[in-house]
C-alpha positions in Angstrom: 0.0 0.0 0.0 1.4 3.3 -1.0 1.7 6.0 1.5 0.8 9.6 0.6 3.4 12.0 1.8 2.2 15.6 2.3 5.1 18.1 1.8 6.1 20.2 4.8 6.0 23.9 4.0 9.4 25.6 4.0 9.8 27.3 7.4 11.7 30.2 6.0 8.6 31.2 4.1 7.0 32.2 7.4 9.8 34.7 8.4 8.9 38.4 8.4 11.5 41.2 7.7 11.9 44.7 9.4 9.2 47.1 8.5 10.1 50.6 7.3 9.0 52.1 10.6 11.3 49.8 12.6 14.2 50.6 10.4 13.6 54.3 10.9 13.5 53.9 14.6 16.8 52.0 14.6 18.4 54.6 12.5 17.2 57.4 14.8 18.5 55.6 17.8 21.9 55.1 16.2 22.0 58.8 15.2 21.2 59.9 18.8 23.9 57.7 20.2 26.3 59.0 17.7 25.4 62.6 18.5 25.8 62.0 22.2 29.2 60.5 21.5 30.3 63.4 19.4 29.1 66.0 21.9 30.9 64.2 24.7 34.0 64.1 22.6 33.8 67.8 21.7 33.3 68.7 25.4 36.3 66.8 26.4 38.3 68.3 23.5 37.2 71.9 24.5 38.2 71.3 28.1 41.5 70.0 27.0 42.1 73.0 24.9 41.1 75.4 27.7 43.5 73.7 30.1 46.2 73.9 27.5 45.7 77.6 26.7 45.4 78.5 30.4 48.7 76.7 31.1 50.4 78.4 28.2 49.2 81.8 29.4 50.3 81.3 32.9 53.8 80.4 31.7 53.8 83.4 29.3 52.8 85.8 32.1 55.6 84.6 34.3 58.1 85.0 31.4 56.9 88.5 30.5 57.1 89.5 34.2 60.8 88.3 34.3 61.5 90.2 31.1 60.1 93.4 32.7 62.2 92.9 35.8 65.5 92.4 33.9 65.0 94.9 31.1 62.7 97.5 32.7 60.0 96.9 30.1 57.8 94.2 28.6 58.9 93.0 25.2 57.5 94.6 22.1 56.5 91.3 20.6 56.2 87.6 21.7 59.2 86.8 19.5 61.3 89.3 21.5 60.4 87.7 24.8 62.8 85.5 26.8 65.9 87.1 25.3 64.6 86.7 21.8 63.7 83.0 22.2 60.0 83.8 22.2 57.2 82.6 24.4 56.8 78.8 24.7 53.5 77.3 23.5 51.8 73.9 23.4 51.0 72.4 19.9 48.0 74.3 18.4 48.3 77.4 20.6 48.7 80.8 18.9 49.4 84.2 20.4 47.9 87.7 19.8 50.0 90.3 21.6 49.6 94.0 22.1 52.3 96.1 23.8 51.7 99.7 24.8 55.0 101.6 25.5 53.4 104.7 26.9 52.5 102.9 30.1 54.6 99.8 29.7 51.6 97.4 29.5 50.6 94.4 27.5 47.6 92.2 26.7 48.1 88.7 25.5 45.4 86.4 23.9 46.1 82.7 23.6 43.9 80.6 21.2 43.8 76.8 20.7 41.3 75.7 18.2 38.2 77.7 18.9 39.1 78.4 22.6 40.6 81.7 23.6 41.8 83.0 26.9 43.7 86.3 27.7 45.8 87.9 30.4 47.4 91.3 30.8 50.1 93.1 32.8 47.3 94.5 35.0 45.6 91.1 35.5 48.0 88.2 34.7 45.5 85.4 35.7 44.0 84.0 32.5 40.4 84.8 31.7 38.0 83.4 29.0 37.8 85.6 26.0 40.3 87.8 24.2 42.0 91.2 24.5 40.1 94.2 23.0 40.3 93.9 19.2 41.7 90.4 19.2 40.1 87.3 17.6 38.2 85.3 20.2 38.1 81.7 19.1 37.5 82.8 15.5 35.3 85.8 16.4 36.6 89.4 16.8 36.0 90.7 20.3 33.8 93.8 20.3 35.8 96.9 21.2 34.1 100.0 22.7 35.8 103.4 23.1 35.8 105.4 26.3 36.5 109.1 26.1 36.2 111.2 29.3 36.9 114.9 29.7 36.7 117.6 32.4 34.5 120.7 32.3 35.8 123.9 33.7 37.4 123.9 37.2 38.5 120.3 37.5 40.4 117.4 36.0 39.7 113.7 35.2 41.9 110.6 34.8 42.2 110.7 31.1 44.7 107.8 31.2 41.7 105.4 31.1 40.6 106.7 27.7 40.9 104.1 25.0 39.4 100.8 23.8 37.8 98.2 26.0 36.2 94.8 25.5 32.4 94.5 26.0 31.7 94.2 29.8 35.0 95.8 30.9 34.6 98.1 33.9 37.3 100.9 33.9 37.2 103.4 36.8 36.6 107.0 35.9 37.6 109.7 38.4 36.8 113.4 38.6 38.9 115.8 40.8 37.7 119.4 41.4 40.1 122.4 41.5 40.5 124.2 44.8 37.3 126.0 45.9 35.2 123.8 43.6 33.3 120.6 44.1 32.3 117.8 41.8 28.7 118.1 40.6 27.9 115.2 38.2 28.8 113.4 35.0 27.1 114.1 31.7 27.1 112.4 28.4 26.4 108.8 27.4 24.1 106.3 29.1 26.0 104.9 32.1 27.6 108.2 33.1 24.9 110.8 32.4 23.5 112.0 35.7 25.9 110.1 37.9 26.9 112.1 41.0 29.7 109.9 42.2 33.1 111.4 41.4 34.9 108.0 41.0 33.1 104.8 39.9 33.5 101.8 37.6 31.6 102.3 34.3 30.4 99.3 32.4 31.5 99.3 28.7 28.4 98.1 26.9 28.9 100.6 24.1 31.0 103.6 23.2 31.1 106.1 26.1 31.7 109.8 26.1 31.5 111.4 29.5 32.2 114.9 30.9 32.8 115.7 34.5 31.1 118.9 35.8 32.1 121.1 38.7 30.5 123.9 40.7 31.8 126.4 43.1 32.2 125.1 46.7 29.4 126.6 48.8 32.0 127.8 51.2 33.3 130.2 48.6 31.7 133.2 46.9 32.6 134.8 43.6 32.5 138.6 43.6 33.5 140.2 40.3 36.6 138.5 39.1 37.6 137.2 42.5 36.5 134.2 44.6 36.6 134.7 48.4 36.2 132.4 51.3 32.8 132.9 53.0 34.3 132.6 56.5 37.3 133.7 58.5 40.0 131.1 58.7 39.9 128.9 61.8 42.8 126.3 61.7 45.5 125.3 64.1 46.0 124.7 67.8 44.9 127.3 70.2 47.5 128.9 72.5 47.1 131.6 75.1 46.9 135.1 74.0 49.9 136.0 76.3 52.1 133.6 74.3 53.7 134.6 71.0 53.2 132.4 68.0 56.5 130.9 66.8 58.0 129.1 63.8 57.7 125.5 65.0 56.0 122.3 63.9 52.6 123.4 65.2 50.2 125.8 63.5 49.1 128.1 66.3 46.0 130.3 66.6 44.4 132.7 69.1 40.8 132.6 70.1 39.3 135.8 71.4 39.5 135.8 75.3 41.3 132.4 75.0 37.9 130.8 74.4 37.6 128.2 71.7 34.0 128.9 71.0 34.9 132.4 69.9 37.1 130.8 67.1 34.1 128.8 66.0 31.9 132.0 65.9 34.3 134.6 64.6 37.3 132.7 63.2 40.8 132.6 64.7 43.3 135.4 65.1 46.9 135.1 63.8 50.1 137.1 64.0 51.3 138.0 60.5 54.3 135.8 60.4 52.4 132.7 61.5 49.7 133.5 59.0 52.3 133.8 56.2 54.2 130.7 57.4 57.3 132.8 57.8 57.7 134.0 54.3 57.3 137.6 53.2 56.1 137.2 49.5 53.0 139.1 48.7 50.2 136.7 47.6 51.7 133.8 49.5 49.5 130.9 50.4 50.4 131.0 54.0 48.0 129.0 56.0 45.1 129.3 53.5 43.8 126.1 51.8 45.5 124.8 48.7 44.5 126.8 45.7 44.0 130.0 47.7 46.2 132.6 49.4 46.3 135.5 51.7 45.0 138.5 49.7 47.5 141.3 48.8 46.8 144.9 49.5 45.9 145.4 45.8 43.4 142.4 45.9 41.6 144.1 48.8 41.5 147.3 46.8 40.0 145.3 43.8 37.2 144.0 46.0 36.5 147.4 47.5 36.4 149.0 44.0 34.1 146.4 42.7 31.7 146.9 45.6 32.0 150.6 45.4 34.5 152.2 47.8 32.0 154.5 49.4 30.0 151.7 50.9 32.3 148.7 50.7 32.7 148.5 54.5 29.0 148.3 55.1 28.6 145.7 52.4 31.4 143.5 53.8 30.1 143.4 57.4 27.5 141.0 58.7 24.2 141.4 56.8 25.9 143.4 54.1 25.0 142.9 50.4 28.4 141.4 49.5 27.6 138.1 51.1 30.9 137.8 52.8 29.5 138.7 56.3 32.9 139.4 57.8 32.4 139.3 61.6 33.6 141.9 64.0 36.1 139.6 65.6 38.2 142.1 67.4 41.9 141.5 67.8 44.8 140.3 69.9 47.2 143.2 70.8 51.0 142.9 70.7 51.0 142.7 74.5 48.7 139.6 74.5 45.4 141.4 75.5 42.2 141.1 73.5 39.9 143.9 72.5 37.2 145.3 70.1 35.0 142.1 69.9 31.7 143.0 68.2 33.0 146.6 67.5 35.7 146.1 64.9 37.2 143.6 62.4 40.9 143.6 61.5 42.1 141.5 58.6 45.6 140.9 57.4 46.9 141.3 53.8 50.0 139.6 52.6 51.7 142.9 51.7 54.4 144.4 53.8 54.8 148.0 54.7 58.4 148.5 55.8 58.7 146.4 59.0 54.9 146.2 59.3 52.1 144.7 57.3 49.0 146.1 55.5 45.6 145.4 57.0 41.9 146.2 56.5 39.6 147.5 59.2 35.8 147.4 59.4 33.8 149.3 62.0 30.0 149.8 62.1 30.3 153.6 62.2 32.2 153.7 58.9 30.7 152.8 55.5 34.1 152.6 53.9 36.9 150.1 54.5 39.7 151.3 56.7 43.3 150.7 55.7 46.7 151.1 57.1 49.6 149.0 58.5 50.2 147.4 61.9 53.1 145.7 63.6 53.2 142.0 62.8 52.8 140.8 66.4 49.1 141.8 66.5 46.6 139.0 66.1 44.2 139.7 63.3 41.6 137.7 61.3 42.4 136.1 58.0 40.1 135.8 55.0 41.5 133.8 52.0 41.0 134.5 48.3 41.2 131.9 45.5 44.1 131.7 43.1 
């Protein structure tokens, strides 16, 4: 009997291949893994470059400092450093170097690949980025210009003028002349309206700033002259019976040997002490810097401007001049005090033979009295600018 054999279907005919969707998923996964690997590698490479550049800059800063010590100046180029042997670098590191002879300073940018760090004579520690105007990892660093100037009656530190990288914070400083005070900065955003004389300005754009100054409220301009608004009161009080001498101590008298009278009326000085033992007309004497003891002719200029016929009345307390010179009295050559509230005596810096010229104010006289007195008297002192 014959047996019928039924063929077994080929098992491979039942196998199914990857679908398009599955293939796309696999490809995407592979791409993601590859991207992660590349990013990780790039991060490691960037860190390695940063470490290399920082190390090179630290070594360069030390070498440049040595050159400065031994030659008295930083080298004009990287090739001139280290006695002409140049600055050492790791493979792939390149230099950008700027030397300024005016102030013997430098700025050095080191770049490896697309990583840049910089250091300077002012700040040798490497920082990310580049010196102003240098290429920073393939990109030119923005450079902003700072230009500061002073208005009338003051100065500024113009040495900070120049180019700066974005975000730099140079310090600008305004200094008033004698008898003036700083008022405010004007100009670009970042300085306009600032009332601090010295501060760090942020360089986020080009900056043009002007320092403005106004007359010190303790001084008063009359005509072409600027006068102190109070009698001078400086020094250490000594007894009226004691002569002021040329020693290391600035000495003063207070009426009736009472300190509060110096506060109210100002101090009294012998002519030599006031002049600090010189005899030059117009000497500064004990007046503040930028001012001096008025000469006889400067007193005359003031009187003429006010009108000689009524200058005395105008100069006394409540007078229209605004100087309000108090009737402070005097200390006599014998050490006694007198004339408080009834007369004012003020020294000039002009001699008259062995004596010195003075001015006198008394309520009964509308004019200003003149004349000369022996130098051992103790009179008031009113300073004038210049």
